[in-house]
C-alpha angles and dihedrals in degrees: 000000000000090000093054091059089055097043096067094054093045090050089050091048091048092049090047092052090048090050091048093049090046090053091045092051091045091049092049089051091050092047089050092047089048091049091049090048092049092047091052090049091048091049092051091048092051092049090049091050091048091050091051092045094051088047091052093046091050090049091050090050091051093048090048092049091049091048091048091050090051091050091048090050093048088051094048089051091049090048091052089049091051090047092053091047089049090050091049090048088050091051091044092051090049091053 
């Protein structure tokens, strides 16, 4: 009879321990799943930022090349003008 009085609390304690362990394991699994989810989201964000960065760099390179070409053409035109002026000066000096 004495043992029966102890059996019920012991069973309750064992069930509480099992329930606590089960909650702990479930919590760890949820934490792991959440960490994996956040890692995946972070990875996608980083990939998106890398693509945007490369796109912006490519755009800047194209703009830079276009501007350099415009400057080169302007310099070539200026050089041609100077050569014409030089030719006219030479012809004027000969006359």
